[in-house]
N, C-alpha and C positions, 0 to 999 in steps of 0.2 A: 372491301379491298383496303381501306385505309387503316383497319385495325391490325393488318399484317405489317411486320417490320421488313426492312430491306432483305435481311437474311432469309426470312421465310418466303418472300416473293421469288428470290433466286432459286431456292429449293424447289418450289412449285414448278417453275419453268424447266429446270433440269430434269425433274421427275417426268414431266410431260414428254420431253425429248428422248427420254429413255424408254418410252412406250408404256409407262404406267397409266392405267385407265383414269379418266377424270373422276369417276365415282370414288375410287380409292383415295385420290388426292383430296377431294372435297370432304370425305369422311375424316381423314387424318387432321385437316386444318379447320374443319367445321365452317366451310365456306360453300358458296353456290357454284354451279357450273359456269354461270355468267362471269363470276369473278375470275375464274381460270382463263376464260376466253379473253377477257380484258387484259390480263397480264401478258398473255401470248402476243396480243396485238401491240401492246406497249413495247414489248421486247423487240418485235420485228421492226418497229418504226424507229426506235431510239436506242436500241441496245440495252445494256445494263443500266444506263442512266434513266431509262424509262421506268425502271422499277424502284427508283429512289422516292423518298417521301416528298409529297407535293408541298410547296411553300404557300402559305396563305397571303392574301393581300396583293398589292400591285407588284409587277415584276421589278427587280432591282435595276436602277438606272446605271448605265455604264458611262463613266466619265470619259471625255475626250482626252487625247494625249496632251493637248495644250493646257487643259484644265488641270491635269495631274501635275504637269511641270510647274505651273503657277503655285499650286497648293504646296507642293514639296519645297519650292523655293522660299515661300513665306515661312514655312515651318523651320527650315534649316537656317535662314538668315536671322529671323527674329524670335523663334521659339513660340510663336503664337499657337493657341489651342484651336480646336475645331470651330467653336462658336465665334471666336474672333475672326478667323479666316472666312467663315461664312459671311460675316457682315462686310468684310473688305471686298469679297467677290461680288456681293450684291450691288455695291457701288460701281463695280466695273461691268455690270450687266449680266453676271452669271447667277442663275438660280439654282444653286447647289446646296442641299441641306447639310447641316453640321454632322448628321449621322453618316452620310456618304463620305464626307471629308475625314471623319474619324476612322472609318473602315480603311480608307487609303493610307492614313498615317499608321494604323496598326499593321497593315500588310507590309509596310516598309520599315517596321521596327522603330518608328519614331515616337510612339507612345505605347504605354501598356494598356491592354484591353481592360475596360471597366466591367469586371464580372459582376460585382454587386453595386447596385445603384447607391450612390452616396446620400446619406441622410442630410437634410437641410441643417446648416450650421445655426447654432443659436447665438446670434449676436444682434445688437441694436446699432445701426449706423446712424450717427447723428449728422445732421446737415442743416445749416442755417438757410433761411428762405431766399436770400438775395445775394447777388455779387457785392463784394466789398463789406459785407457784414463782418467777415473774419478772414484774416490772412494767417497762415501758418508759416513758420520760419525755423531754420536750424542750420547747422554746419555739419559737413562730413568730409572725410579725406577722399580726394579724387585720385584714384590709382593711375589715371591716364596722364595727368600733368604733375603728379606728386605735390600738389598744392591743396588748399582748402576750398571747398565749394559750398556756397550758400544760395538758397533760393527763398523767395516769398511766393506762396501758392494760395490762390483764392479758394476758400472752403466750398463754395457752391459750384463753381464752374471747373475747378481743378486747373485753371489757367495760371501759368507761371508769369507773375507780374514783374518780377525782377530776379536777376541772377548775377553771380560773379564768382570768379576764381581768383583767390587772393593768397598771398604768402602767409598771412596770419588771420586767424578767426577771432577777431576782436570787436569791441563795441563800435569803434570808428567805422569799420567796414560794414557792420550790420546796419548802422544808421545811414551810411551812404547808399546802400542798396535799397533801404526803405524809401528814401527820398526819390531815388530813381524810379521806383515802382509807382509812387504817388504821381510823379510827373507824367507817367505814361497812362495810368489807369484810374487815377483818382485816389482819394484817401480812404483807407479802411476804417471802420468803426472800432475794430478790435484787432489786436495782434496776439497770437498765441506762441509762446516759446517754452523751452524746457528751463532747467535751473542752471544752464551754462553761465559761466562768468561774464560772457558778453552781454547778457541780459539781466542777470540776477545777482544780488549780493548774498553770498553764501555764508559770510561770517556774521555771527550774532550781533557784533557791535555795530554793524553797518545798517543803515536805514535804506529800505528799497527806494524810497522817493528821492534819494540822493545819488542813485546810480546814473551813469551817463545815458544809458538807453532809456531809462524811465523818465529822466528829465525831458528828453526830446519828445517822448510820447505825450507827456503832460502838456508841453507847449503846443503840440499839434492837435490836442484834444482826442487822442486815441487811447482806448482802454487797453490794459495789459493783462492778459490771462496767462497763467503759468500752469503747465501740465503737472499732473500728479507725479510724485517721486516713484520711480520704479514702475511706471505705467506708461510705456511708450505708445500704447494705443491712443492715448489722449491727443497726441500730436501725430497720429498715424498717417495722415495724408502726405505730409512732407517726408516721413520715413519711407513710405511706399514709393514716392517719387525717386528718392535716392537709389532704392533697389532697382526700380525700372530703368533708370538712367544707366547704372553700371551694367545691367544685363543687356540692354539694347546697344549701348555704345561698344560693347565687346564684339559685336558682329562686324565691325569695321566698315559700316555703311555711312558714317558721318564724318564731316570735315570740321571737327571742333565743336565746342559746347554751343556756340551760336547756331550752328546748323541743326544740332539736336533739339534745342529749345524750340526752334521754328517747327521742326517735325512734330514735337510733342504737343505744341499748342494748336497747330493747324492741320495735321494729318493723322496723328495716331488716334485710333478709336478707343474709347474707354467703356468698359462694361458697366461701370457705375453711372455712366451718363447715357445709358441705353444705346451704346455704340455710336455716339456722336463725339466730335472733337471739343476740347475746351473752348476754342474760338467760336464754334457754332452755338454753344450754350450761352456764352457771353453776349454774342450778337443778338441772339434770340431775346434775351432779357432787355436789351437796348431797344429793339424794335417794338416790343410789347409794353414799353414805358414802365417796366418793373425794375429797371436798373436804378440803383440809388448811388448817385455820385455825391459824396459828402465834402467835396472841395468847398 
């Protein structure tokens, strides 16, 4: 029965209702009389749907209306993918697989169906073993305030340890934010920056150890790592934060940068953290005595 396609099954039933003998039908399709009988029974019980191909595995789970509303709202508000939504729902007590979520998003034209499975990307993600081993920092233009935004982000936990929106992206403001982060979360062993003038002397006649930012780091006993030129991936964690901030904030769900940083640190799940929040990872290290406070 299963070697027949839907079109052939329909033809068999129609021939039978026209009065064609079962022997002729069996001869034409190379099937048994039992197969013809089963097709007739399936048609009588379920109509043409009874002649369609049978799906293997467990029957598909039907999502409740409330679950569909929550899933579509998370997608429309934040643009989260199926895996991210799955983890959020799990915390709310919903046991819905990302495959079911993806099907719902596809049906509502919110994502494109993944016809071909994507090959695993070939990259190496570096990550230092403990909080405060390394902080990343940089500046970016904030389109929502028309000012300059800077953050310090912990390499291990992705926690934003300090942030500020300033009129100027200069060394004084960079140092002030660093000290604010140290006051709240302890001193990092290393800080990574790009070659921006706030952090680095780009003129050949200037010595790096005489720059304002470097002098402060030396006094505090903090090493200074500089990202490779034309290689933004080296400082990629802070660059990724800026992209996430600008994307999430555009949803209109936050009341200023302070509200967003609280959400990012305490509520937003991170795929790179196995869908935990930066605060959860930070606190986990503190509880297990693996936290290194270098104050």
